[in-house]
DRENTORKOL-3810 file (N, C-alpha, C; in nm, 4 decimals):
REM DRENTORKOL-3810
@n.u->-0.1340; n.v->1.7423; n.w->1.1084; ca.u->-0.2703; ca.v->1.6960; ca.w->1.1241; c.u->-0.2718; c.v->1.5821; c.w->1.2251
@n.u->-0.3646; n.v->1.5857; n.w->1.3191; ca.u->-0.3772; ca.v->1.4805; ca.w->1.4197; c.u->-0.4287; c.v->1.3523; c.w->1.3563
@n.u->-0.3929; n.v->1.2416; n.w->1.4164; ca.u->-0.4324; ca.v->1.1119; ca.w->1.3629; c.u->-0.5827; c.v->1.0920; c.w->1.3736
@n.u->-0.6408; n.v->1.0479; n.w->1.2648; ca.u->-0.7803; ca.v->1.0075; ca.w->1.2643; c.u->-0.7880; c.v->0.8644; c.w->1.3148
@n.u->-0.9058; n.v->0.8206; n.w->1.3582; ca.u->-0.9180; ca.v->0.6800; ca.w->1.3966; c.u->-0.8855; c.v->0.5899; c.w->1.2783
@n.u->-0.8484; n.v->0.4675; n.w->1.3087; ca.u->-0.8215; ca.v->0.3708; ca.w->1.2021; c.u->-0.9487; c.v->0.3503; c.w->1.1204
@n.u->-0.9335; n.v->0.3116; n.w->0.9947; ca.u->-1.0515; ca.v->0.2926; ca.w->0.9097; c.u->-1.1450; c.v->0.1865; c.w->0.9687
@n.u->-1.2758; n.v->0.2108; n.w->0.9576; ca.u->-1.3734; ca.v->0.1109; ca.w->1.0024; c.u->-1.3669; c.v->-0.0126; c.w->0.9143
@n.u->-1.3478; n.v->0.0098; n.w->0.7835; ca.u->-1.3322; ca.v->-0.0991; ca.w->0.6874; c.u->-1.2000; c.v->-0.0767; c.w->0.6179
@n.u->-1.1111; n.v->-0.1710; n.w->0.6325; ca.u->-0.9816; ca.v->-0.1566; ca.w->0.5690; c.u->-0.8737; c.v->-0.2234; c.w->0.6509
@n.u->-0.7538; n.v->-0.1709; n.w->0.6376; ca.u->-0.6393; ca.v->-0.2342; ca.w->0.7028; c.u->-0.5263; c.v->-0.1339; c.w->0.7129
@n.u->-0.4212; n.v->-0.1736; n.w->0.7810; ca.u->-0.2989; ca.v->-0.0943; ca.w->0.7835; c.u->-0.1824; c.v->-0.1849; c.w->0.7458
@n.u->-0.0825; n.v->-0.1254; n.w->0.6834; ca.u->0.0402; ca.v->-0.1957; ca.w->0.6486; c.u->0.1539; c.v->-0.1149; c.w->0.7095
@n.u->0.2299; n.v->-0.1786; n.w->0.7967; ca.u->0.3405; ca.v->-0.1108; ca.w->0.8633; c.u->0.4601; c.v->-0.1080; c.w->0.7692
@n.u->0.5158; n.v->0.0106; n.w->0.7502; ca.u->0.6329; ca.v->0.0238; ca.w->0.6641; c.u->0.7559; c.v->-0.0394; c.w->0.7265
@n.u->0.8430; n.v->-0.0865; n.w->0.6424; ca.u->0.9669; ca.v->-0.1493; ca.w->0.6898; c.u->1.0876; c.v->-0.0587; c.w->0.6727
@n.u->1.0700; n.v->0.0522; n.w->0.6027; ca.u->1.1854; ca.v->0.1369; ca.w->0.5728; c.u->1.2068; c.v->0.2480; c.w->0.6757
@n.u->1.0991; n.v->0.2981; n.w->0.7361; ca.u->1.1091; ca.v->0.4090; ca.w->0.8300; c.u->1.0237; c.v->0.3768; c.w->0.9521
@n.u->1.0815; n.v->0.3867; n.w->1.0695; ca.u->1.0074; ca.v->0.3613; ca.w->1.1930; c.u->0.8896; c.v->0.4589; c.w->1.2039
@n.u->0.7711; n.v->0.4060; n.w->1.2353; ca.u->0.6528; ca.v->0.4891; ca.w->1.2514; c.u->0.5747; c.v->0.5154; c.w->1.1242
@n.u->0.6197; n.v->0.4617; n.w->1.0111; ca.u->0.5521; ca.v->0.4822; ca.w->0.8828; c.u->0.4462; c.v->0.3750; c.w->0.8643
@n.u->0.3254; n.v->0.4167; n.w->0.8266; ca.u->0.2134; ca.v->0.3250; ca.w->0.8095; c.u->0.1332; c.v->0.3653; c.w->0.6863
@n.u->0.0881; n.v->0.2654; n.w->0.6106; ca.u->-0.0073; ca.v->0.2868; ca.w->0.5020; c.u->-0.1434; c.v->0.2423; c.w->0.5527
@n.u->-0.2381; n.v->0.3346; n.w->0.5523; ca.u->-0.3751; ca.v->0.3006; ca.w->0.5904; c.u->-0.4577; c.v->0.2843; c.w->0.4632
@n.u->-0.5346; n.v->0.1768; n.w->0.4616; ca.u->-0.6213; ca.v->0.1469; ca.w->0.3476; c.u->-0.7637; c.v->0.1484; c.w->0.3990
@n.u->-0.8409; n.v->0.2437; n.w->0.3541; ca.u->-0.9792; ca.v->0.2555; ca.w->0.3995; c.u->-1.0763; c.v->0.2325; c.w->0.2852
@n.u->-1.1744; n.v->0.1464; n.w->0.3092; ca.u->-1.2770; ca.v->0.1169; ca.w->0.2095; c.u->-1.4015; c.v->0.1991; c.w->0.2410
@n.u->-1.4514; n.v->0.2676; n.w->0.1408; ca.u->-1.5705; ca.v->0.3512; ca.w->0.1554; c.u->-1.6684; c.v->0.3187; c.w->0.0428
@n.u->-1.7336; n.v->0.2008; n.w->0.0497; ca.u->-1.8234; ca.v->0.1597; ca.w->-0.0583; c.u->-1.9407; c.v->0.2552; c.w->-0.0785
@n.u->-1.9808; n.v->0.3236; n.w->0.0250; ca.u->-2.0917; ca.v->0.4176; ca.w->0.0109; c.u->-2.0563; c.v->0.5342; c.w->-0.0814
@n.u->-1.9251; n.v->0.5582; n.w->-0.1013; ca.u->-1.8780; ca.v->0.6633; ca.w->-0.1910; c.u->-1.8041; c.v->0.6062; c.w->-0.3129
@n.u->-1.8033; n.v->0.4717; n.w->-0.3253; ca.u->-1.7313; ca.v->0.4045; ca.w->-0.4331; c.u->-1.5847; c.v->0.4475; c.w->-0.4366
@n.u->-1.5216; n.v->0.4478; n.w->-0.3181; ca.u->-1.3834; ca.v->0.4932; ca.w->-0.3051; c.u->-1.3038; c.v->0.4017; c.w->-0.2132
@n.u->-1.1753; n.v->0.3969; n.w->-0.2391; ca.u->-1.0769; ca.v->0.3413; ca.w->-0.1463; c.u->-0.9769; c.v->0.4526; c.w->-0.1216
@n.u->-0.9476; n.v->0.4752; n.w->0.0053; ca.u->-0.8546; ca.v->0.5819; ca.w->0.0418; c.u->-0.7257; c.v->0.5193; c.w->0.0928
@n.u->-0.6151; n.v->0.5586; n.w->0.0309; ca.u->-0.4819; ca.v->0.5184; ca.w->0.0756; c.u->-0.4181; c.v->0.6406; c.w->0.1390
@n.u->-0.3720; n.v->0.6259; n.w->0.2622; ca.u->-0.3054; ca.v->0.7389; ca.w->0.3258; c.u->-0.1778; c.v->0.6911; c.w->0.3927
@n.u->-0.0758; n.v->0.7728; n.w->0.3812; ca.u->0.0534; ca.v->0.7435; ca.w->0.4412; c.u->0.0659; c.v->0.8285; c.w->0.5669
@n.u->0.1019; n.v->0.7614; n.w->0.6759; ca.u->0.1151; ca.v->0.8280; ca.w->0.8051; c.u->0.2571; c.v->0.8115; c.w->0.8558
@n.u->0.3056; n.v->0.9151; n.w->0.9188; ca.u->0.4326; ca.v->0.9093; ca.w->0.9916; c.u->0.3992; c.v->0.9420; c.w->1.1357
@n.u->0.4048; n.v->0.8398; n.w->1.2196; ca.u->0.3615; ca.v->0.8516; ca.w->1.3587; c.u->0.2170; c.v->0.9007; c.w->1.3618
@n.u->0.1911; n.v->1.0175; n.w->1.4148; ca.u->0.0542; ca.v->1.0688; ca.w->1.4265; c.u->0.0168; c.v->1.1656; c.w->1.3146
@n.u->0.1040; n.v->1.1855; n.w->1.2184; ca.u->0.0796; ca.v->1.2844; ca.w->1.1131; c.u->0.0520; c.v->1.2172; c.w->0.9789
@n.u->-0.0561; n.v->1.2596; n.w->0.9139; ca.u->-0.0836; ca.v->1.2124; ca.w->0.7781; c.u->0.0063; c.v->1.2889; c.w->0.6828
@n.u->0.0801; n.v->1.2153; n.w->0.6011; ca.u->0.1769; ca.v->1.2742; ca.w->0.5090; c.u->0.1182; c.v->1.2900; c.w->0.3691
@n.u->0.0367; n.v->1.1920; n.w->0.3266; ca.u->-0.0202; ca.v->1.1961; ca.w->0.1915; c.u->-0.1461; c.v->1.1117; c.w->0.1871
@n.u->-0.2354; n.v->1.1470; n.w->0.0952; ca.u->-0.3600; ca.v->1.0736; ca.w->0.0761; c.u->-0.3912; c.v->1.0646; c.w->-0.0728
@n.u->-0.4398; n.v->0.9473; n.w->-0.1132; ca.u->-0.4902; ca.v->0.9275; ca.w->-0.2490; c.u->-0.6278; c.v->0.8644; c.w->-0.2362
@n.u->-0.7254; n.v->0.9243; n.w->-0.3021; ca.u->-0.8613; ca.v->0.8706; ca.w->-0.3040; c.u->-0.8850; c.v->0.8082; c.w->-0.4413
@n.u->-0.9046; n.v->0.6772; n.w->-0.4404; ca.u->-0.9199; ca.v->0.6043; ca.w->-0.5663; c.u->-1.0659; c.v->0.5674; c.w->-0.5889
@n.u->-1.1156; n.v->0.5937; n.w->-0.7090; ca.u->-1.2489; ca.v->0.5486; ca.w->-0.7476; c.u->-1.2451; c.v->0.3974; c.w->-0.7671
@n.u->-1.3576; n.v->0.3340; n.w->-0.7433; ca.u->-1.3647; ca.v->0.1895; ca.w->-0.7610; c.u->-1.3166; c.v->0.1452; c.w->-0.8981
@n.u->-1.3449; n.v->0.2243; n.w->-1.0004; ca.u->-1.3041; ca.v->0.1906; ca.w->-1.1367; c.u->-1.1524; c.v->0.1894; c.w->-1.1544
@n.u->-1.0795; n.v->0.2575; n.w->-1.0669; ca.u->-0.9338; ca.v->0.2641; ca.w->-1.0774; c.u->-0.8632; c.v->0.1493; c.w->-1.0055
@n.u->-0.9342; n.v->0.0779; n.w->-0.9214; ca.u->-0.8706; ca.v->-0.0251; ca.w->-0.8390; c.u->-0.8125; c.v->-0.1396; c.w->-0.9204
@n.u->-0.8793; n.v->-0.1812; n.w->-1.0263; ca.u->-0.8276; ca.v->-0.2917; ca.w->-1.1074; c.u->-0.6899; c.v->-0.2570; c.w->-1.1636
@n.u->-0.6703; n.v->-0.1341; n.w->-1.2089; ca.u->-0.5411; ca.v->-0.0924; ca.w->-1.2630; c.u->-0.4346; c.v->-0.0887; c.w->-1.1536
@n.u->-0.4713; n.v->-0.0412; n.w->-1.0360; ca.u->-0.3764; ca.v->-0.0371; ca.w->-0.9241; c.u->-0.3366; c.v->-0.1797; c.w->-0.8858
@n.u->-0.4341; n.v->-0.2679; n.w->-0.8756; ca.u->-0.4037; ca.v->-0.4071; ca.w->-0.8414; c.u->-0.3191; c.v->-0.4746; c.w->-0.9485
@n.u->-0.3458; n.v->-0.4460; n.w->-1.0749; ca.u->-0.2646; ca.v->-0.5017; ca.w->-1.1840; c.u->-0.1207; c.v->-0.4547; c.w->-1.1708
@n.u->-0.1019; n.v->-0.3265; n.w->-1.1419; ca.u->0.0324; ca.v->-0.2712; ca.w->-1.1269; c.u->0.1055; c.v->-0.3319; c.w->-1.0075
@n.u->0.0352; n.v->-0.3481; n.w->-0.8955; ca.u->0.0973; ca.v->-0.4100; ca.w->-0.7779; c.u->0.1315; c.v->-0.5565; c.w->-0.8046
@n.u->0.0427; n.v->-0.6264; n.w->-0.8755; ca.u->0.0708; ca.v->-0.7659; ca.w->-0.9094; c.u->0.1939; c.v->-0.7776; c.w->-0.9984
@n.u->0.2068; n.v->-0.6881; n.w->-1.0953; ca.u->0.3236; ca.v->-0.6900; ca.w->-1.1832; c.u->0.4503; c.v->-0.6586; c.w->-1.1047
@n.u->0.4416; n.v->-0.5656; n.w->-1.0111; ca.u->0.5580; ca.v->-0.5337; ca.w->-0.9271; c.u->0.6001; c.v->-0.6560; c.w->-0.8460
@n.u->0.5035; n.v->-0.7318; n.w->-0.7960; ca.u->0.5342; ca.v->-0.8532; ca.w->-0.7208; c.u->0.6026; c.v->-0.9566; c.w->-0.8092
@n.u->0.5541; n.v->-0.9736; n.w->-0.9305; ca.u->0.6169; ca.v->-1.0661; ca.w->-1.0258; c.u->0.7600; c.v->-1.0216; c.w->-1.0543
@n.u->0.7800; n.v->-0.8921; n.w->-1.0766; ca.u->0.9147; ca.v->-0.8410; ca.w->-1.1039; c.u->1.0089; c.v->-0.8670; c.w->-0.9867
@n.u->0.9606; n.v->-0.8457; n.w->-0.8635; ca.u->1.0437; ca.v->-0.8712; ca.w->-0.7450; c.u->1.0783; c.v->-1.0187; c.w->-0.7332
@n.u->0.9806; n.v->-1.1044; n.w->-0.7617; ca.u->1.0042; ca.v->-1.2481; ca.w->-0.7549; c.u->1.1093; c.v->-1.2904; c.w->-0.8574
@n.u->1.0984; n.v->-1.2389; n.w->-0.9788; ca.u->1.1959; ca.v->-1.2725; ca.w->-1.0822; c.u->1.3354; c.v->-1.2239; c.w->-1.0434
@n.u->1.3448; n.v->-1.1046; n.w->-0.9870; ca.u->1.4750; ca.v->-1.0516; ca.w->-0.9444; c.u->1.5332; c.v->-1.1373; c.w->-0.8322
@n.u->1.4497; n.v->-1.1814; n.w->-0.7403; ca.u->1.4975; ca.v->-1.2671; ca.w->-0.6305; c.u->1.5489; c.v->-1.3991; c.w->-0.6831
@n.u->1.4794; n.v->-1.4560; n.w->-0.7817; ca.u->1.5244; ca.v->-1.5826; ca.w->-0.8396; c.u->1.6584; c.v->-1.5660; c.w->-0.9113
@n.u->1.6750; n.v->-1.4531; n.w->-0.9820; ca.u->1.8034; ca.v->-1.4273; ca.w->-1.0485; c.u->1.9151; c.v->-1.4164; c.w->-0.9454
@n.u->1.8870; n.v->-1.3435; n.w->-0.8361; ca.u->1.9890; ca.v->-1.3276; ca.w->-0.7320; c.u->2.0254; c.v->-1.4603; c.w->-0.6682
@n.u->1.9246; n.v->-1.5464; n.w->-0.6447; ca.u->1.9525; ca.v->-1.6784; ca.w->-0.5885; c.u->2.0345; c.v->-1.7621; c.w->-0.6853
@n.u->2.0057; n.v->-1.7520; n.w->-0.8142; ca.u->2.0813; ca.v->-1.8271; ca.w->-0.9149; c.u->2.2267; c.v->-1.7838; c.w->-0.9183
@n.u->2.2519; n.v->-1.6529; n.w->-0.9070; ca.u->2.3885; ca.v->-1.6022; ca.w->-0.9051; c.u->2.4636; c.v->-1.6497; c.w->-0.7806
@n.u->2.3948; n.v->-1.6499; n.w->-0.6664; ca.u->2.4583; ca.v->-1.6913; ca.w->-0.5409; c.u->2.4918; c.v->-1.8404; c.w->-0.5417
@n.u->2.4076; n.v->-1.9202; n.w->-0.6089; ca.u->2.4299; ca.v->-2.0646; ca.w->-0.6133; c.u->2.5347; c.v->-2.1022; c.w->-0.7178
@n.u->2.5509; n.v->-2.0171; n.w->-0.8183; ca.u->2.6386; ca.v->-2.0535; ca.w->-0.9295; c.u->2.7684; c.v->-1.9923; c.w->-0.9146
END
């Protein structure tokens, strides 16, 4: 599939694991949706359309993942220092 224009409302996050990998985040308030799509160069690889009601759960999960990563980093720093 050819690349669509970047979202009018939203953002992109460049992946760090694979060259050319991008997460596009598109806001569509007129449809009460947020669209997450994964792109590899010019090809869309996957898409998830989230209802507004689902966003709080997604954000909670991402926040918990961030806390878990922070705790793991602190443990690793403690091991390196000790």
